[in-house]
C-alpha positions as CSV (number, residue, x, y, z in Angstrom):
1,M,-24.3,-1.1,0.8
2,A,-21.9,-3.9,-0.2
3,T,-20.4,-6.3,2.3
4,P,-16.7,-6.1,3.2
5,S,-14.2,-7.8,0.9
6,S,-13.6,-11.5,0.9
7,P,-10.1,-12.9,1.5
8,Q,-9.7,-13.3,-2.3
9,Q,-10.6,-9.6,-2.9
10,A,-8.4,-6.5,-2.5
11,L,-8.9,-4.9,0.8
12,H,-9.9,-1.3,1.7
13,V,-7.7,0.0,4.5
14,A,-8.5,3.4,6.0
15,C,-6.0,5.2,8.3
16,I,-6.4,7.9,10.9
17,M,-2.8,9.2,11.0
18,D,-2.5,10.3,14.6
19,G,0.4,11.2,16.8
20,N,2.6,13.4,14.7
21,G,2.8,16.1,17.4
22,R,3.4,13.7,20.3
23,W,6.1,12.0,18.2
24,A,7.8,15.3,17.8
25,R,7.4,16.3,21.5
26,R,9.0,13.1,22.7
27,R,12.1,14.0,20.6
28,G,12.2,17.7,21.7
29,L,11.2,18.8,18.2
30,P,8.5,21.3,17.0
31,R,5.2,19.9,15.9
32,T,5.9,20.7,12.3
33,A,8.8,18.2,12.4
34,G,6.3,15.5,13.4
35,H,4.0,16.4,10.5
36,T,7.0,16.2,8.1
37,A,7.9,12.8,9.5
38,G,4.2,11.8,9.1
39,E,4.2,12.7,5.4
40,E,7.3,10.6,4.9
41,A,5.6,7.7,6.8
42,L,2.6,8.0,4.5
43,A,4.8,7.7,1.4
44,T,6.3,4.6,2.9
45,V,2.8,3.1,3.8
46,V,1.6,3.8,0.2
47,R,4.5,1.8,-1.2
48,E,4.0,-1.0,1.4
49,A,0.3,-1.2,0.8
50,S,0.7,-1.2,-3.0
51,A,3.3,-4.0,-2.7
52,R,0.8,-6.1,-0.6
53,G,-2.0,-5.8,-3.2
54,I,-4.2,-3.5,-1.1
55,G,-7.0,-2.3,-3.4
56,W,-7.9,1.0,-1.6
57,L,-6.0,3.0,0.9
58,T,-7.9,6.0,2.3
59,V,-6.2,8.4,4.7
60,F,-7.4,11.2,6.9
61,G,-5.2,14.0,5.6
62,F,-7.0,17.1,7.0
63,S,-10.3,17.4,8.8
64,T,-12.9,20.1,8.7
65,E,-11.9,20.7,12.4
66,N,-8.2,21.1,11.7
67,W,-8.5,24.7,10.5
68,V,-8.6,25.9,14.1
69,R,-4.9,24.8,14.6
70,P,-2.3,27.6,14.8
71,P,-1.9,29.3,11.4
72,S,1.8,28.4,11.1
73,E,1.0,24.7,11.7
74,V,-1.8,24.8,9.1
75,R,0.5,26.4,6.5
76,H,3.1,23.7,7.1
77,I,0.5,20.9,6.8
78,L,-0.8,22.4,3.6
79,G,2.7,22.5,2.2
80,L,3.2,18.8,3.0
81,H,-0.1,18.0,1.2
82,R,1.1,19.8,-1.9
83,K,4.3,17.7,-1.6
84,L,2.4,14.5,-1.3
85,F,0.2,15.2,-4.3
86,G,3.4,16.1,-6.2
87,R,5.0,12.7,-5.8
88,I,3.8,11.8,-9.3
89,D,6.8,9.8,-10.4
90,E,6.7,7.6,-7.3
91,L,2.9,7.1,-7.5
92,N,3.1,6.2,-11.2
93,A,6.1,3.8,-10.5
94,N,3.8,2.0,-7.9
95,N,0.8,2.1,-10.3
96,V,-1.2,4.1,-7.7
97,R,-4.2,6.1,-8.7
98,V,-4.9,9.3,-6.6
99,N,-8.4,10.1,-5.4
100,W,-9.7,12.8,-3.1
101,I,-12.8,13.3,-0.9
102,G,-13.8,16.3,1.1
103,R,-16.0,19.4,0.9
104,P,-16.4,20.2,-2.9
105,F,-14.3,23.1,-3.9
106,D,-17.3,25.0,-5.3
107,E,-19.7,24.6,-2.4
108,P,-20.2,26.9,0.5
109,G,-17.9,26.2,3.4
110,S,-15.1,24.8,1.4
111,R,-11.7,26.1,2.7
112,T,-9.2,24.2,0.5
113,P,-6.7,26.8,-0.8
114,T,-6.5,27.1,-4.6
115,T,-2.8,25.9,-4.5
116,V,-3.9,22.6,-2.9
117,Q,-6.9,22.3,-5.2
118,K,-4.5,22.6,-8.1
119,A,-2.2,20.0,-6.7
120,I,-5.1,17.6,-6.1
121,R,-6.5,18.0,-9.6
122,Q,-3.1,17.6,-11.1
123,A,-2.3,14.4,-9.2
124,I,-5.7,12.9,-10.1
125,A,-5.1,13.7,-13.8
126,D,-1.5,12.5,-13.8
127,T,-2.3,9.1,-12.2
128,R,-5.7,8.5,-13.8
129,N,-4.4,5.7,-16.1
130,N,-2.9,3.7,-13.3
131,T,-4.6,0.4,-12.5
132,G,-3.3,-0.5,-9.1
133,M,-4.2,0.7,-5.6
134,V,-6.4,3.7,-5.2
135,L,-5.0,6.2,-2.7
136,T,-7.8,8.5,-1.5
137,V,-6.8,11.5,0.6
138,A,-9.6,12.9,2.7
139,F,-8.8,16.7,2.8
140,D,-11.1,19.3,4.4
141,Y,-13.2,16.3,5.2
142,G,-15.8,15.5,7.9
143,S,-17.9,12.4,7.9
144,R,-21.0,13.9,9.5
145,A,-20.9,16.8,7.0
146,E,-20.6,14.2,4.2
147,I,-23.6,12.2,5.5
148,A,-25.7,15.3,6.1
149,R,-25.0,16.5,2.5
150,A,-25.8,13.1,1.1
151,A,-29.0,12.8,3.0
152,S,-30.1,16.3,1.8
153,R,-29.3,15.5,-1.8
154,A,-31.0,12.1,-1.6
155,G,-34.1,13.9,-0.2
156,E,-34.1,16.3,-3.1
157,S,-34.2,13.5,-5.6
158,G,-36.7,11.1,-3.9
159,D,-36.8,8.8,-0.9
160,V,-34.2,9.0,1.7
161,N,-32.9,5.5,2.2
162,V,-29.5,3.7,2.5
163,E,-29.1,3.2,-1.2
164,A,-30.0,6.8,-2.1
165,I,-27.6,8.2,0.6
166,S,-24.8,5.9,-0.6
167,R,-25.2,7.3,-4.1
168,Q,-24.7,10.8,-2.9
169,L,-21.5,10.4,-0.8
170,Y,-18.5,12.3,-1.9
171,D,-17.2,9.3,-3.8
172,P,-19.9,6.6,-4.2
173,S,-17.4,4.3,-5.8
174,L,-15.4,3.8,-2.6
175,P,-16.1,0.3,-1.3
176,P,-16.9,-0.4,2.4
177,V,-13.8,-0.2,4.7
178,D,-12.5,-3.6,5.7
179,V,-10.1,-2.3,8.5
180,L,-9.8,1.1,10.1
181,V,-6.4,2.0,11.5
182,R,-6.0,4.4,14.4
183,T,-2.5,5.1,15.6
184,S,-0.9,6.7,18.7
185,G,-2.9,4.9,21.3
186,E,-6.2,6.7,20.7
187,T,-9.2,4.3,20.8
188,R,-11.8,6.3,18.9
189,V,-12.8,6.7,15.3
190,S,-13.3,10.5,15.2
191,N,-15.3,11.9,12.3
192,F,-13.8,9.7,9.6
193,L,-15.7,7.5,7.1
194,L,-18.5,6.8,9.6
195,W,-20.8,5.6,6.9
196,Q,-18.2,3.5,4.9
197,S,-16.8,1.9,8.1
198,A,-20.1,0.5,9.4
199,G,-18.9,-3.1,9.2
200,A,-15.1,-2.5,9.5
201,R,-12.7,-4.1,12.0
202,I,-10.7,-1.5,13.9
203,Y,-7.0,-1.8,14.5
204,F,-5.8,0.4,17.4
205,T,-2.0,0.7,17.9
206,E,0.2,2.5,20.3
207,C,2.6,3.2,17.4
208,S,2.6,6.9,16.4
209,W,2.0,7.5,12.7
210,P,5.6,8.5,11.9
211,D,6.7,5.1,13.1
212,F,3.9,3.1,11.4
213,G,5.2,0.8,8.7
214,G,5.0,-2.6,7.1
215,R,4.8,-4.7,10.3
216,E,1.8,-2.7,11.7
217,L,0.2,-2.7,8.3
218,D,0.5,-6.5,8.2
219,E,-1.2,-6.7,11.6
220,A,-4.1,-4.6,10.4
221,I,-4.4,-6.7,7.3
222,S,-4.5,-9.9,9.3
223,L,-7.3,-8.4,11.5
224,A,-9.3,-7.7,8.4
225,R,-8.7,-11.1,6.9
226,S,-9.7,-12.8,10.2
227,S,-13.1,-11.1,10.1
228,V,-14.1,-12.9,6.9
229,S,-12.3,-16.2,7.3
């Protein structure tokens, strides 16, 4: 695998967007209100990251474990993802190219609804000519499942080694993560980009995701830069 970016190269920032429910609870609001605020925060972070010349922004949109949440909450989150992928004019205005990683739609176990599949495919197609930051949304994603699948496919084609597994990841073109962000005071990395984050710095913040913005992003960037200075 490649080494993390140098200070002169565009960074890969990955975000575990945690704390939407707690943000809502502190305000006496339903959890769905927190997810709505989180989607707006993501739109803000996309603009801020693009303006700062970030090369890749990868966000944990929906994990393979999130399907066990209450059905009404899942439906709300799915609707917000369709909205996110529908922000084509804004994405194009910021020269952002959309990408997606997760369980392939045509493989056993995939649970991504057809409406979300359509929104993902459309957003990828409508932003494919943009040359700025790559926004990758991890949806129906679990890192251990990704690694297990990659190892299995590598074994089918030959030796199982680091290079072979890297070639079989959901998106082999994603560079190593430079800094992994985890919001809302949680100090764990969960099941997100475990392979790609092997050499990453980790930025933990008490800030809930709906309150995450340019200042916190700058702190995470500074942490990444300091690791290669």
